[in-house]
KEMARKE-314766 format. One line per field, with one value per atom (N, C-alpha, C, O, CB): z, x, y negated; residue in one letter. Coordinates in pm, 1 decimal. Glycine has a CB too. Example, Ala and Ser with C-alpha at 12.3 -4.5 7.8 and 13.67 -1.06 7.14 Angstrom:
BEGIN
c3	[780.0, 780.0, 780.0, 846.5, 904.6, 708.0, 714.0, 787.0, 803.9, 572.5]
c1	[1319.0, 1230.0, 1320.0, 1423.6, 1130.8, 1285.0, 1367.0, 1290.0, 1340.9, 1408.4]
c2	[569.0, 450.0, 330.0, 331.9, 447.3, 225.0, 106.0, -3.0, -113.8, 59.8]
resn	[A, A, A, A, A, S, S, S, S, S]
//
This chain:
BEGIN
c3	[783.8, 651.0, 584.8, 524.7, 566.2, 596.6, 537.1, 608.3, 545.4, 538.6, 740.9, 818.6, 775.4, 762.7, 969.0, 753.0, 709.8, 568.9, 542.5, 715.6, 479.3, 341.4, 336.3, 269.6, 252.1, 406.0, 407.3, 476.5, 431.7, 474.6, 585.9, 656.2, 573.2, 575.9, 784.1, 499.6, 412.5, 302.8, 274.5, 350.8, 242.1, 139.3, 199.3, 138.9, 74.2, 318.8, 385.4, 420.8, 406.8, 509.9, 466.5, 498.8, 375.1, 377.6, 565.2, 267.7, 144.1, 93.2, 47.6, 36.5, 101.5, 55.8, 145.4, 96.2, 53.4, 276.0, 368.8, 344.7, 349.4, 514.6, 319.4, 292.7, 159.6, 148.8, 292.2, 58.2, -74.3, -74.3, -144.2, -177.1, 4.3, 5.6, 120.9, 140.3, 12.6, 196.9, 307.5, 409.4, 447.7, 253.7, 451.5, 555.6, 682.2, 681.5, 509.6, 790.4, 914.8, 897.2, 825.6, 1032.4, 963.0, 949.2, 1016.6, 993.4, 1007.9, 1100.0, 1163.9, 1062.0, 1089.4, 1268.0, 946.9, 845.6, 785.2, 714.2, 735.7, 812.2, 759.1, 833.7, 784.4, 765.9, 952.5, 1028.6, 956.8, 963.0, 1165.3, 890.1, 815.6, 704.1, 681.3, 756.6, 635.7, 529.1, 585.9, 524.7, 450.6, 702.1, 766.0, 803.5, 784.6, 891.1, 856.3, 891.7, 767.2, 768.8, 967.7, 660.6, 535.5, 479.0, 424.3, 432.2, 491.0, 445.7, 524.0, 466.4, 457.0, 655.6, 738.8, 704.3, 694.5, 888.4, 686.3, 648.8, 511.7, 491.3, 648.6, 418.1, 284.5, 286.2, 214.0, 192.9, 369.1, 374.6, 434.3, 378.9, 456.3, 546.5, 610.7, 522.8, 505.6, 749.7, 468.0, 381.6, 255.3, 211.8, 343.7, 196.8, 77.5, 106.6, 28.2, 17.0, 219.4, 254.4, 285.7, 236.8, 374.2, 366.3, 402.1, 280.6, 260.9, 516.5, 200.3, 80.4, -18.0, -79.3, 11.9, -32.7, -126.4, -71.6, -149.2, -159.6, 59.7, 116.9, 86.8, 59.6, 269.7, 91.4, 69.7, -75.2, -108.2, 158.1, -161.3, -301.9, -375.3, -359.1, -371.2, -454.7, -531.2, -639.4, -698.5, -594.9, -664.3, -760.8, -825.4, -764.8, -694.9, -946.6, -1014.3, -941.8, -867.2, -1162.8, -963.2, -898.6, -942.1, -1061.2, -931.6, -844.8, -870.6, -804.1, -687.5, -819.1, -876.2, -819.6, -752.5, -809.8, -928.9, -630.3, -554.3, -530.0, -478.5, -419.9, -566.9, -550.1, -449.0, -459.0, -685.6, -350.8, -248.0, -232.2, -253.9, -113.6, -194.1, -164.4, -12.7, 54.7, -226.6, 41.4, 185.6, 220.9, 187.7, 235.3, 287.4, 332.5, 219.4, 236.5, 429.0, 106.5, -6.7, -94.9, -198.2, 42.7, -56.8, -137.3, -203.0, -144.9, -50.6, -322.1, -391.7, -367.1, -403.6, -545.8, -304.5, -269.8, -352.2, -351.8, -116.8, -422.4, -503.4, -448.1, -423.8, -653.6, -428.6, -381.0, -463.2, -529.0, -227.7, -458.1, -532.2, -432.7, -336.5, -624.7, -457.4, -372.0, -457.0, -578.0, -301.6, -392.2, -462.1, -420.5, -407.2, -435.7, -400.1, -367.2, -438.7, -489.2, -213.4, -441.3, -508.2, -434.5, -312.1, -514.5, -504.8, -436.3, -375.4, -295.4, -531.1, -409.9, -358.7, -304.5, -363.5, -469.4, -194.3, -145.3, -90.9, -90.7, -37.3, -44.9, 14.0, -90.8, -58.3, 94.5, -213.4, -320.9, -344.1, -360.5, -452.1, -345.4, -361.7, -239.9, -252.7, -383.9, -121.4, 1.3, 2.3, 43.3, 124.8, -41.8, -46.0, -148.7, -124.8, -78.1, -262.3, -363.5, -309.1, -336.3, -491.0, -233.2, -172.3, -66.1, -51.4, -110.8, 8.5, 111.8, 52.0, 117.5, 196.5, -68.2, -135.7, -208.0, -211.5, -235.4, -265.3, -346.3, -262.4, -303.6, -423.9, -146.9, -66.7, -21.9, -38.5, 55.1, 33.8, 69.3, -51.8, -43.1, 146.4, -164.3, -283.7, -333.4, -374.5, -394.3, -330.0, -370.4, -276.3, -319.6, -373.4, -147.0, -48.5, -74.9, -67.3, 94.3, -105.3, -133.4, -262.1, -270.1, -143.2, -362.0, -485.6, -460.2, -515.4, -592.1, -376.7, -343.1, -263.9, -288.7, -263.1, -168.0, -90.5, -181.9, -167.1, 16.6, -275.5, -367.8, -456.5, -481.6, -453.2, -504.3, -589.6, -511.7, -564.3, -648.0, -385.7, -304.0, -275.8, -280.8, -171.1, -246.4, -216.7, -339.2, -327.9, -169.9, -454.8, -578.6, -609.0, -652.2, -695.5, -586.4, -611.8, -516.7, -557.0, -596.9, -390.3, -295.1, -329.0, -308.7, -154.2, -381.1, -419.4, -538.8, -546.0, -450.9, -631.6, -749.6, -708.0, -760.5, -856.6, -614.6, -570.2, -487.6, -480.9, -489.1, -425.3, -341.6, -420.9, -366.5, -240.9, -545.9, -627.0, -647.2, -667.9, -763.7, -641.3, -661.2, -804.1, -834.0, -613.7]
c1	[594.3, 636.4, 529.7, 561.4, 664.2, 405.8, 297.5, 277.0, 245.0, 168.7, 295.5, 283.5, 388.8, 360.5, 296.3, 510.0, 618.4, 594.3, 615.9, 752.5, 550.0, 524.8, 412.0, 424.3, 490.7, 302.5, 190.5, 225.3, 184.6, 71.7, 300.6, 342.1, 433.0, 421.7, 410.9, 523.2, 612.4, 535.1, 560.4, 717.2, 442.0, 358.7, 278.5, 266.5, 264.3, 223.1, 146.0, 230.4, 184.2, 82.2, 353.9, 441.5, 476.3, 471.5, 569.1, 511.0, 542.8, 421.8, 435.5, 590.7, 304.0, 182.9, 152.0, 110.3, 63.0, 172.0, 145.3, 241.3, 201.1, 156.3, 366.3, 464.7, 434.6, 441.8, 608.3, 400.8, 374.1, 248.4, 242.4, 359.3, 148.7, 23.1, 14.5, -88.4, -93.5, 121.9, 131.9, 19.7, -50.0, 128.5, 5.0, -91.9, -16.5, 106.2, -184.5, -90.0, -28.9, 22.2, -37.7, -130.1, 132.9, 191.0, 105.2, 125.1, 331.6, 9.7, -80.3, -168.8, -220.0, -167.1, -187.1, -272.4, -208.6, -275.6, -303.7, -79.7, -11.4, -50.0, -25.3, 139.0, -110.6, -148.0, -253.2, -248.8, -198.7, -346.1, -447.1, -380.8, -416.9, -554.6, -285.3, -214.5, -131.9, -123.4, -123.6, -71.4, 4.9, -87.0, -52.1, 78.4, -203.2, -299.5, -348.7, -361.8, -418.2, -375.9, -417.3, -307.1, -335.8, -457.2, -181.8, -70.9, -60.8, -37.5, 58.5, -78.5, -73.9, -189.1, -170.0, -79.3, -307.0, -422.7, -401.3, -434.9, -551.8, -345.6, -319.3, -217.2, -231.7, -271.7, -112.9, -9.7, -65.0, -46.0, 110.8, -132.8, -189.0, -297.2, -302.0, -246.8, -383.0, -489.0, -435.7, -488.0, -582.2, -331.7, -272.3, -205.9, -218.3, -171.7, -134.9, -67.0, -168.2, -155.8, 26.8, -267.2, -368.6, -453.5, -487.9, -458.8, -486.8, -565.8, -495.2, -558.2, -599.9, -365.7, -292.1, -270.6, -253.9, -158.0, -270.8, -258.7, -384.7, -376.5, -234.2, -500.2, -626.1, -674.3, -772.4, -731.6, -608.9, -650.2, -610.1, -498.0, -587.2, -699.6, -663.6, -561.4, -565.4, -789.3, -471.0, -364.9, -332.4, -353.2, -240.1, -282.0, -245.4, -127.8, -55.5, -209.6, -109.3, -1.7, 134.3, 159.9, -12.9, 220.8, 353.6, 457.0, 441.2, 365.8, 561.8, 668.2, 772.2, 816.8, 733.9, 810.6, 910.3, 1027.7, 1010.1, 851.7, 1147.4, 1267.5, 1359.6, 1388.3, 1340.4, 1405.9, 1496.1, 1614.0, 1602.2, 1422.4, 1728.0, 1846.5, 1856.1, 1888.0, 1976.8, 1828.7, 1827.5, 1931.6, 1915.5, 1685.3, 2036.9, 2139.8, 2205.7, 2238.9, 2080.2, 2225.4, 2289.7, 2193.0, 2233.9, 2396.4, 2066.7, 1966.1, 1876.2, 1848.5, 1882.8, 1831.0, 1736.7, 1597.2, 1566.1, 1768.4, 1513.8, 1378.2, 1281.5, 1289.1, 1351.0, 1191.4, 1091.0, 953.0, 921.2, 1103.0, 871.1, 735.0, 640.4, 682.6, 722.5, 514.8, 414.0, 323.3, 274.8, 332.1, 301.5, 213.2, 99.2, 113.3, 291.6, -13.0, -130.1, -160.0, -276.5, -251.4, -58.1, -76.4, 30.2, 129.2, -69.8, 6.6, 98.8, 232.6, 234.1, 40.3, 344.4, 472.5, 530.9, 624.1, 570.2, 480.3, 535.8, 424.9, 397.6, 614.4, 360.5, 248.2, 291.0, 210.9, 174.4, 415.5, 457.0, 479.3, 474.9, 583.3, 502.6, 511.0, 374.1, 363.2, 563.3, 271.3, 135.2, 94.7, 28.7, 36.3, 134.5, 100.7, 165.9, 102.7, 144.4, 290.3, 357.4, 291.8, 277.6, 506.2, 251.8, 182.9, 50.7, 14.8, 158.1, -21.8, -146.7, -119.9, -196.8, -222.8, -9.3, 26.0, 63.4, 46.3, 140.8, 112.8, 146.7, 24.6, 5.2, 262.7, -57.1, -170.2, -280.7, -336.4, -228.0, -312.8, -422.6, -396.6, -485.3, -446.5, -280.4, -257.7, -253.2, -296.1, -128.5, -201.9, -198.6, -339.5, -368.6, -116.8, -426.4, -565.1, -632.6, -707.8, -642.3, -605.2, -662.6, -616.6, -697.1, -623.4, -490.0, -438.0, -497.2, -523.9, -284.7, -518.0, -580.9, -724.5, -769.0, -578.4, -796.7, -934.3, -934.8, -1017.9, -1004.4, -842.2, -832.1, -803.6, -863.8, -721.7, -712.3, -677.8, -794.2, -816.9, -560.1, -868.3, -983.7, -1091.7, -1153.4, -1041.0, -1115.0, -1215.1, -1171.5, -1252.1, -1238.7, -1043.4, -993.1, -1005.6, -1043.5, -846.2, -973.6, -983.1, -1128.4, -1158.0, -921.7, -1218.7, -1361.3, -1415.5, -1495.0, -1441.8, -1372.7, -1418.2, -1363.3, -1431.7, -1377.7, -1239.5, -1181.5, -1254.1, -1270.9, -1033.4, -1297.1, -1369.9, -1507.8, -1556.2, -1382.3, -1571.1, -1705.3, -1704.9, -1807.1, -1767.6, -1593.8, -1587.0, -1565.0, -1581.7, -1477.1, -1528.6, -1506.6, -1638.0, -1741.9, -1443.8, -1634.2, -1757.8, -1804.6, -1907.0, -1739.1]
c2	[163.5, 125.5, 37.2, -65.4, 250.5, 77.9, -0.4, -132.2, -233.1, 78.5, -132.0, -255.3, -356.0, -475.1, -226.2, -308.0, -396.7, -449.7, -568.0, -323.4, -363.7, -407.1, -509.3, -612.0, -286.6, -482.2, -574.6, -705.2, -812.3, -511.1, -696.9, -818.1, -905.6, -1028.1, -782.4, -843.4, -919.5, -991.3, -1108.4, -827.5, -921.8, -985.1, -1099.2, -1205.8, -882.2, -1077.0, -1180.9, -1302.5, -1415.7, -1125.6, -1280.7, -1393.3, -1474.8, -1597.8, -1343.4, -1406.5, -1477.9, -1556.6, -1670.1, -1379.3, -1495.6, -1564.6, -1684.2, -1789.0, -1467.7, -1669.6, -1780.4, -1896.4, -2012.6, -1732.5, -1865.5, -1971.1, -2038.5, -2161.0, -1913.6, -1959.2, -2015.4, -2102.8, -2204.0, -1903.0, -2063.2, -2138.7, -2237.5, -2302.4, -2043.7, -2248.8, -2344.8, -2325.0, -2419.0, -2488.3, -2200.0, -2164.8, -2127.2, -2117.1, -2047.8, -2106.7, -2061.5, -1918.7, -1838.5, -2069.7, -1888.5, -1754.7, -1648.2, -1529.0, -1752.3, -1690.2, -1593.9, -1523.4, -1414.8, -1663.8, -1582.4, -1520.1, -1395.6, -1320.5, -1619.8, -1372.4, -1254.1, -1126.8, -1016.7, -1273.5, -1140.4, -1021.6, -938.5, -815.7, -1061.4, -1001.4, -925.7, -845.1, -729.6, -1020.8, -904.2, -832.2, -717.3, -610.8, -928.1, -738.1, -630.5, -514.6, -398.0, -683.0, -547.0, -443.1, -369.3, -246.9, -504.0, -442.3, -377.9, -289.5, -183.0, -483.2, -331.4, -249.3, -119.1, -12.8, -326.3, -127.8, -7.0, 87.8, 209.0, -44.6, 31.8, 114.0, 177.6, 294.2, 29.2, 101.5, 155.1, 267.3, 365.9, 45.0, 252.8, 357.0, 485.5, 593.8, 309.1, 473.1, 592.6, 654.8, 776.6, 557.7, 571.0, 622.3, 688.9, 791.6, 510.5, 630.3, 690.2, 823.4, 917.6, 595.9, 832.2, 957.2, 1066.6, 1178.9, 936.0, 1034.5, 1134.7, 1170.7, 1287.2, 1082.7, 1072.4, 1099.4, 1191.6, 1277.8, 970.3, 1173.6, 1259.0, 1399.4, 1493.5, 1196.5, 1415.2, 1549.1, 1629.9, 1749.7, 1541.7, 1565.7, 1636.4, 1633.0, 1699.8, 1578.2, 1557.9, 1550.5, 1678.5, 1726.6, 1426.6, 1732.8, 1852.9, 1819.2, 1711.2, 1916.5, 1911.3, 1890.9, 2023.3, 2128.4, 1829.4, 2020.5, 2144.6, 2211.1, 2145.0, 2117.4, 2337.9, 2412.8, 2358.9, 2341.0, 2563.0, 2333.4, 2279.3, 2369.2, 2405.7, 2132.9, 2405.1, 2487.9, 2399.3, 2299.9, 2575.4, 2436.2, 2362.7, 2456.0, 2566.4, 2308.4, 2412.1, 2493.6, 2427.1, 2307.8, 2514.0, 2505.5, 2454.7, 2548.9, 2669.5, 2437.1, 2492.1, 2571.4, 2582.2, 2484.2, 2507.5, 2700.8, 2721.3, 2827.7, 2945.1, 2763.4, 2785.6, 2879.9, 2956.6, 3074.0, 2977.1, 2894.9, 2960.2, 3038.3, 3091.3, 3051.9, 3046.6, 3116.4, 3013.7, 2908.8, 3215.3, 3042.8, 2955.5, 3010.7, 3124.0, 2946.3, 2928.5, 2968.6, 2884.7, 2761.8, 2952.1, 2950.8, 2883.3, 2917.6, 3034.1, 2923.9, 2812.8, 2834.9, 2747.3, 2652.1, 2803.4, 2780.9, 2707.3, 2635.3, 2694.8, 2802.0, 2506.7, 2427.5, 2372.1, 2354.1, 2311.9, 2345.5, 2293.8, 2150.5, 2113.2, 2382.4, 2071.3, 1929.9, 1848.3, 1901.3, 1906.6, 1717.5, 1626.5, 1627.7, 1615.1, 1482.5, 1642.4, 1657.9, 1529.9, 1538.6, 1713.8, 1413.4, 1287.4, 1197.4, 1092.9, 1213.7, 1234.9, 1153.5, 1017.2, 923.7, 1228.8, 1003.8, 876.6, 768.6, 649.9, 895.7, 806.4, 706.5, 642.6, 521.1, 771.0, 724.9, 674.7, 592.9, 489.8, 790.8, 639.4, 567.5, 429.6, 332.3, 648.0, 419.4, 290.1, 198.4, 78.5, 308.0, 254.0, 173.5, 120.0, 5.4, 256.5, 200.9, 154.9, 48.9, -46.1, 272.8, 66.0, -31.8, -166.1, -268.9, 20.2, -168.2, -293.8, -350.3, -471.8, -272.2, -263.0, -308.7, -374.1, -475.9, -191.8, -318.1, -374.3, -517.9, -601.7, -287.7, -551.1, -692.1, -784.8, -899.8, -705.1, -736.0, -820.3, -849.9, -962.2, -753.2, -750.3, -771.8, -870.0, -957.3, -639.0, -855.0, -946.9, -1090.6, -1183.4, -903.9, -1109.4, -1243.8, -1300.1, -1420.0, -1241.0, -1216.7, -1263.6, -1308.8, -1409.5, -1153.0, -1234.2, -1272.5, -1402.2, -1489.6, -1160.6, -1415.9, -1540.5, -1659.3, -1765.7, -1528.8, -1640.8, -1748.7, -1787.0, -1905.4, -1709.0, -1688.1, -1716.7, -1791.5, -1884.1, -1586.5, -1751.2, -1821.2, -1965.0, -2057.9, -1746.0, -1981.3, -2115.5, -2206.0, -2322.5, -2109.0, -2151.5, -2228.4, -2263.5, -2374.9, -2150.1, -2168.3, -2192.1, -2298.3, -2383.2, -2061.1, -2293.8, -2394.2, -2531.3, -2631.6, -2355.6, -2537.8, -2665.8, -2725.2, -2846.9, -2649.7, -2642.9, -2690.7, -2739.9, -2840.2, -2578.7, -2670.7, -2710.3, -2838.7, -2907.1, -2598.7, -2872.6, -2992.2, -3120.6, -3229.7, -2976.8, -3110.1, -3230.4, -3304.4, -3241.8, -3194.0, -3437.9, -3515.0, -3518.5, -3579.9, -3654.3]
resn	[M, M, M, M, M, G, G, G, G, G, L, L, L, L, L, A, A, A, A, A, A, A, A, A, A, G, G, G, G, G, G, G, G, G, G, T, T, T, T, T, I, I, I, I, I, G, G, G, G, G, L, L, L, L, L, F, F, F, F, F, A, A, A, A, A, A, A, A, A, A, I, I, I, I, I, A, A, A, A, A, R, R, R, R, R, K, K, K, K, K, R, R, R, R, R, A, A, A, A, A, L, L, L, L, L, K, K, K, K, K, S, S, S, S, S, A, A, A, A, A, W, W, W, W, W, L, L, L, L, L, D, D, D, D, D, A, A, A, A, A, L, L, L, L, L, L, L, L, L, L, G, G, G, G, G, A, A, A, A, A, I, I, I, I, I, G, G, G, G, G, F, F, F, F, F, V, V, V, V, V, G, G, G, G, G, G, G, G, G, G, A, A, A, A, A, V, V, V, V, V, G, G, G, G, G, M, M, M, M, M, V, V, V, V, V, F, F, F, F, F, A, A, A, A, A, P, P, P, P, P, W, W, W, W, W, K, K, K, K, K, A, A, A, A, A, T, T, T, T, T, A, A, A, A, A, V, V, V, V, V, T, T, T, T, T, K, K, K, K, K, N, N, N, N, N, I, I, I, I, I, G, G, G, G, G, G, G, G, G, G, M, M, M, M, M, I, I, I, I, I, V, V, V, V, V, T, T, T, T, T, S, S, S, S, S, T, T, T, T, T, V, V, V, V, V, L, L, L, L, L, R, R, R, R, R, Y, Y, Y, Y, Y, P, P, P, P, P, H, H, H, H, H, P, P, P, P, P, Y, Y, Y, Y, Y, R, R, R, R, R, I, I, I, I, I, A, A, A, A, A, F, F, F, F, F, A, A, A, A, A, A, A, A, A, A, A, A, A, A, A, V, V, V, V, V, A, A, A, A, A, L, L, L, L, L, P, P, P, P, P, M, M, M, M, M, I, I, I, I, I, C, C, C, C, C, E, E, E, E, E, L, L, L, L, L, I, I, I, I, I, R, R, R, R, R, G, G, G, G, G, A, A, A, A, A, R, R, R, R, R, R, R, R, R, R, K, K, K, K, K, K, K, K, K, K, M, M, M, M, M, A, A, A, A, A, V, V, V, V, V, N, N, N, N, N, E, E, E, E, E, R, R, R, R, R, P, P, P, P, P]
//
């Protein structure tokens, strides 16, 4: 999921900036790292007690967990944020180099 999100962002950025499509691989890798890191990070992050209610076989079962109930939302946000930050840094460097090259 993170690889696809990062790759898509990288492809759009490569097309918009008229670069080779090979440059999207770094964004895809950053997206994958962000997704895995976000999911694992949220599993180990401390969180207040949350009650989870499920309907199992006609019975309502309530349990208390001490972790964030939606870690994949955070993981997806990290998978999108890392490639976007990378593209912003690339754009800023490119702009700075273009300004420095003027006579």
